[in-house]
C-alpha positions as CSV (number, residue, x, y, z in Angstrom):
1,X,-15.7,16.7,45.8
2,X,-19.0,16.0,44.0
3,X,-18.9,19.5,42.5
4,X,-15.4,18.7,41.2
5,X,-16.8,15.5,39.6
6,X,-19.7,17.4,38.1
7,X,-17.3,20.0,36.7
8,X,-15.2,17.3,35.0
9,X,-18.3,15.7,33.5
10,X,-19.5,19.1,32.3
11,X,-16.2,19.9,30.7
12,X,-16.4,16.6,28.8
13,X,-20.0,17.3,27.8
14,X,-19.1,20.8,26.6
15,X,-16.4,19.5,24.2
16,X,-18.8,16.9,22.9
17,X,-21.5,19.6,22.3
18,X,-18.9,21.6,20.3
19,X,-18.4,18.6,18.1
20,X,-22.2,18.1,17.9
21,X,-22.6,21.7,16.6
22,X,-19.7,21.7,14.2
23,X,-21.0,20.9,10.7
24,X,-17.5,20.8,9.2
25,X,-16.2,18.4,11.8
26,X,-19.3,16.2,11.5
27,X,-18.9,16.1,7.7
28,X,-15.2,15.0,8.2
29,X,-16.3,12.2,10.5
30,X,-18.8,11.1,7.9
31,X,-16.2,11.2,5.2
32,X,-13.8,9.1,7.4
33,X,-16.5,6.6,7.9
34,X,-17.0,6.3,4.1
35,X,-13.3,6.1,3.4
36,X,-12.7,3.3,5.9
37,X,-15.8,1.4,4.7
38,X,-14.5,1.6,1.1
39,X,-11.0,0.5,2.2
40,X,-12.3,-2.6,3.9
41,X,-14.7,-3.3,1.0
42,X,-11.7,-3.2,-1.4
43,X,-9.7,-5.6,0.8
44,X,-7.5,-3.0,2.3
45,X,-6.6,-2.6,6.0
46,X,-6.7,0.1,8.6
47,X,-3.6,0.7,10.8
48,X,-3.5,2.8,14.0
49,X,-0.8,4.6,15.9
50,X,-0.4,6.7,18.9
51,X,1.7,7.3,22.1
52,X,0.7,6.8,25.7
53,X,-3.0,7.1,26.2
54,X,-3.4,7.6,22.5
55,X,-1.6,4.2,21.9
56,X,-4.2,2.6,24.2
57,X,-7.0,4.3,22.2
58,X,-5.4,3.2,18.9
59,X,-5.3,-0.4,20.2
60,X,-8.9,-0.2,21.5
61,X,-10.2,1.0,18.1
62,X,-8.2,-1.5,16.1
63,X,-9.7,-4.2,18.2
64,X,-13.2,-3.0,17.5
65,X,-12.6,-3.6,13.8
66,X,-10.5,-6.8,14.1
67,X,-12.7,-8.3,16.8
68,X,-16.3,-7.0,16.7
69,X,-18.3,-4.0,17.7
70,X,-22.0,-4.9,17.9
71,X,-22.3,-7.5,15.2
72,X,-21.1,-11.1,15.2
73,X,-19.2,-10.9,12.0
74,X,-16.0,-11.7,10.2
75,X,-12.9,-9.8,11.4
76,X,-11.8,-6.6,9.6
77,X,-8.0,-6.3,8.9
78,X,-6.9,-3.7,11.5
79,X,-3.9,-3.4,13.7
80,X,-2.3,-1.0,16.2
81,X,1.3,-0.6,15.3
82,X,2.8,-0.6,18.8
83,X,1.6,-4.1,19.8
84,X,4.7,-6.0,18.8
85,X,7.0,-5.1,21.8
86,X,10.0,-6.9,20.4
87,X,9.8,-4.9,17.2
88,X,9.1,-1.6,19.1
89,X,12.0,-2.0,21.5
90,X,14.5,-3.3,18.9
91,X,13.7,-0.5,16.4
92,X,13.6,2.1,19.2
93,X,17.0,0.9,20.4
94,X,18.7,0.5,17.0
95,X,17.2,3.3,15.0
96,X,15.4,5.6,17.5
97,X,11.9,6.0,18.8
98,X,11.1,8.6,16.1
99,X,11.0,5.9,13.4
100,X,9.2,3.0,15.2
101,X,5.9,3.7,13.3
102,X,7.3,4.9,10.0
103,X,9.3,1.7,9.5
104,X,6.2,-0.4,10.3
105,X,4.2,1.7,7.8
106,X,6.9,1.3,5.2
107,X,6.7,-2.5,5.5
108,X,3.0,-3.0,5.9
109,X,1.2,-0.1,4.2
110,X,-0.1,-0.5,0.7
111,X,-2.0,2.0,-1.6
112,X,-5.6,2.2,-0.4
113,X,-4.8,1.3,3.2
114,X,-5.7,3.8,5.9
115,X,-3.5,5.1,8.6
116,X,-5.3,6.5,11.6
117,X,-3.0,8.6,13.8
118,X,-3.9,9.8,17.2
119,X,-2.0,12.6,18.9
120,X,-3.6,15.2,21.2
121,X,-1.0,17.8,20.4
122,X,-0.6,16.8,16.7
123,X,3.1,17.2,17.1
124,X,4.5,13.7,18.0
125,X,7.5,13.2,15.8
126,X,7.1,9.4,15.4
127,X,3.4,10.0,14.3
128,X,4.4,12.7,11.8
129,X,7.1,10.4,10.3
130,X,4.5,7.6,10.1
131,X,2.1,9.9,8.2
132,X,4.9,11.0,5.9
133,X,5.7,7.4,5.1
134,X,2.0,6.6,4.6
135,X,1.8,9.4,2.0
136,X,4.8,7.8,0.2
137,X,3.1,4.4,0.3
138,X,-0.1,5.8,-1.3
139,X,-2.2,5.4,1.9
140,X,-5.0,7.5,3.1
141,X,-4.2,9.5,6.3
142,X,-6.6,10.3,9.1
143,X,-5.5,12.4,12.1
144,X,-7.3,12.6,15.4
145,X,-5.8,15.6,17.3
146,X,-6.7,18.4,19.6
147,X,-7.9,21.8,18.5
148,X,-5.0,23.1,16.4
149,X,-4.1,19.9,14.6
150,X,-0.5,20.6,15.3
151,X,2.1,19.7,12.6
152,X,0.0,16.7,11.7
153,X,-2.7,18.8,10.1
154,X,-0.8,19.3,6.9
155,X,-0.3,15.5,6.5
156,X,-3.9,14.5,7.0
157,X,-6.3,13.7,4.2
158,X,-8.9,13.9,6.9
159,X,-8.3,15.8,10.1
160,X,-10.6,15.3,13.1
161,X,-9.4,18.0,15.4
162,X,-11.3,17.9,18.7
163,X,-12.2,21.5,19.8
164,X,-10.2,21.4,23.0
165,X,-6.7,21.9,24.4
166,X,-7.3,19.7,27.4
167,X,-5.7,16.2,26.9
168,X,-8.2,14.1,28.8
169,X,-11.2,15.8,27.2
170,X,-9.6,15.3,23.7
171,X,-8.9,11.6,24.4
172,X,-12.5,11.1,25.6
173,X,-13.7,12.6,22.4
174,X,-11.3,10.5,20.3
175,X,-12.9,7.4,21.7
176,X,-16.4,8.7,21.1
177,X,-15.6,9.5,17.5
178,X,-13.8,6.2,17.0
179,X,-16.8,4.3,18.4
180,X,-19.1,6.2,16.0
181,X,-16.9,5.3,13.0
182,X,-16.6,1.7,14.1
183,X,-20.4,1.4,14.6
184,X,-21.3,3.0,11.2
185,X,-18.6,1.1,9.3
186,X,-19.8,-2.2,10.8
187,X,-23.4,-1.4,9.9
188,X,-22.5,-0.4,6.3
189,X,-20.5,-3.6,5.7
190,X,-22.6,-6.2,7.6
191,X,-26.2,-5.0,8.0
192,X,-27.4,-6.0,4.5
């Protein structure tokens, strides 16, 4: 069993080393950090969406901004779009699950806001519709996906496509990248 544990750890490390060695991907992460810093500096907000484990990751990263990361500081306006269960179940029931995020984006998203969408496949219909609506609203779109980017890739201003097809390894890297972005944004805004 210990060998199995080591194999899983090594698989995670291997994906992270691919990110470490990918200059284009590192540059995209750097650009996303700058875009989010500028959005917060201008009084805009960052919205997150995802399904299943990606919803949990979206909520986790939104909390890092709206709560704190390392620094005791003012909150940054950030929200995971699935946290209002009354809204989610009403819209899912009345209009269909495919539009639960796009309706929220339509109501909340303003030009200059950022939508960060997490989907390991890049093909989640409700995420794609949210990104389409974000474009209509004049928002900046960031996608965190797996290797191919799926259908989301064409809707992303910034695509962070983790070099893997293995869902758990992708999600582990989404959190790693998200934590890097949160840490650097917080430093840029508050470590004066």
